[in-house]
N, C-alpha and C positions, 0 to 999 in steps of 0.2 A: 443823762441828757436833761437839760434844763426844761422846766414846764413850758416856757414860751415857745422854744424851738419845736418841742414835741407837738404842741397845738398847731403850729404853722404847717407841719408835715401832715397832720391829720386833715387840716383844711384843704390842702392841695390835693390829697388823695380823694376827698369828697368831691372837689370840683371836677376832677378827672372822671370819677364815676358818673357824676350827673352828665358830663359831656358825652359819655359813652351811651347813656339811656337816650339822649336826644340826637344822636347821629342819624342822619337820613338813611332810610333803608337801602337806597341804591348805592351808598358809599360802602355798605357792607358786603356788596356783591364781589366775587372774585373776578379778577381781570379777564379771565377767559369768557365769563358770562357777560361781562360788559361789552367785550368785542363782538359777541354774538348779537347783542342788542344793536350796537353801532352799525353792523353789517346790513341792518334793515333800513337804514337811513339812506335815502338816494339823493338828498340835497347836499352838495358840497359845502354850501354856505353853512348848514346846520352842523356838518362835521367840523368845519373850521371853528365855529363857536364852541363846540363841545371840547375841542383841544385847549381852549383857553380857561375852562372851568377849574381844573386842577391837574396835577401831574398824572394821577392815576387814570383819569379820563383821556388824557393825551395818549398814554400808552395803550389804552384800550382801542382808541381810533387807529393808531398805528398797526396794532395787531389785527384789526378788522380789515384794513387795507391789504395787509400781507396775505390774507386768506382769499382775497378775490381773484377769480380767474378771468374776469371780464369787466372792463371799465368803459363807459361811454360818457363823453363830455358834450354830445350833441344836445343842443338846446340850452347850453350854459355859456355865459360870457366868461371865458377863461383867458388868462395871460400866460406869458412863457413861464414865469417863475412859479405860480401856484400849480400849473399843470405838471411840470417836471417834479415838484416837491411830492405831489401825490403819487405819481407813477413810481418814483424812487422807493416808496414804502410798499408798493404792490409787487412783491418778489415772486408771487405765484401766478402773475398775469400770463394769459395766453391770447386774449382778444382785446384789442385797443382800438377805440373809435374816438377820434379827436376832429370829427367833421366840423365844418363851419356851422356855427350856431345861428339861431334866428336873430340874435342880437349882434352878430358880427364877430367873427373869430379874430383874437388879437395874437394868435400863435404865429411866430416868425422863424426864420431859419435858425436863429439863436435858440429858440425854444425847442426846435427838433434837435439841435446839438445837445442841449441839456438832457433831453429825454433819451437820446442814444446812449448816454453814459449809464442808464439804470441797469441794474443786474438782470432785469426781466427780459430785456430786449432780445437776447439770443434765443429765448424760448417762445417768443410770440409766433402764433400761427396765423393771426389775422390782423391787419391794420387797415384802418380807413382814414384817409386824409381829405375826403370829399369836399370839394368847394373851397379849399383853403387858399384864397387869392394872395396871401401875405408870404407864401413860401416859394422857394425857387429850387433849382437842381442842387444848389449847395446844401441846403438843409436835408432834402430828400436823400441824397447820396450818403450823408453822415449817418442818417438813421438806418437806411437799408444795408449799409456795409456791416452792420452787427446783427441784422435780423436774419440770420441764416436758416431758421426753421420756418420761414414764412411760407404759407400756402395760399392765402388770399389777401390780395391787395387792391385797394380802391384809391386811385389818385385822380378820379374824374373831376372835371371843372377846375383843375389847377393849370399852372403855367409851365409844367415840366416839358423838357425837351428830350431828344435822343440820349443826352448825357445821363439822365435818371434811368432810361431804359437800359442803358449798357451796364449801369451799376446793379440793377435788378438782375440782368442776366448773368452777371458775374458772381453774385452773392446769394441768390435765391434758387438753388437747384430743385427745391421741392415745390415750387410755385405751381398751383393748380388753376387759379382764376385771377384775372386782373381786369379792372375797370379803368378804361382810358376815355371815358365819355367826354367829348368836347376838348380833348387835349390837342389843340390845333397846331402846336409847335412840334409835335412828334411827326416824324416823317416815315416813309416806306422802309428806309434803311433800318431805322431803329426797331421797327416791328419785326423785320426779318431776322435781325440778330437776336431779338428777344425769344422768338419762337424756335430758333435754331439751338439755343443754349438751354432753354427751359423745357426739357424734353417731357416733363410731366404735365405741362400746361394743357388744360382741358377746355377752358372758356376764356374768350377775350371780348370785351365790350369796346367797340371802336366807333360807337354811334356819335356822329357830329364831328368826326375827324376830317381833315383835308388830305385824304389819301385816295388814289385811284382804285377802281374796282379790280384792276389787274393785280394790284398788290395782294388782295385776298386770294387770288388764284395761287400766288407764290407761297402764301402761308399754308394753304391747304396742301400744296405739293410737298412741303417740308413735314407737316403733321396732318395726315388725312382725317383723323378723328377730331380735330380741333372745331369747337363751336365758336362761330364768329357772329357777334351780334352788331348789326350795322344797318342804318337806314338805306344805304345803297343796295344791300342785298334784298331787302324787302321790296324795293322798287323794281328789282330785276327778277323776272318770273323763272329764270333758269337756275336760281340759287334757292335751296330750301330755307324756310323760315326756321331759325333756332332761337 
């Protein structure tokens, strides 16, 4: 080996050694420990920025999302693509809350369709779509059609109709509670079908809906132990407050 070539190799090795000495401590952490740290971050903006630091951090964020059993986007301004992208990585998810944020939800039917394709959806036991004015039956049906393990559902404050209730009745046999607060496009027929098919249903919130009190009599006739939460029942002394 010539003297010049040997010196260049020694210099390269020295630079590499110096670089190792000055490597940030956090970069030496194993990816599992990085994921544990990222799991403590509640800001989706911060997680997105962490993904852009380096490949190792990006993998750590993905791993942390994969371990989460609960995700709540309430209070965050989220759009279709970013929400669906995060949920796709959360393959252990059981509880999903994408309620309308204080800044105004940007989730649409397209977003619900993207979310419905995530591997975690069939294992979800709880979904909240509270107050999402930008969704319709189309998006809800696409999501619910794959959420076969669902036990708790909140679609209060949305514009769903009996079409969504029929999909829920056909695809959610384990449903225990549902919030239909102010869902004024849902009719008596939709409620009767829902209660008839979801035999495990324990509680239904129909506050603010435009259905007659006689409808509740029909629901209780189908399921005597059903708890019905409604303003009409509170105003009528013959009904118990539940």
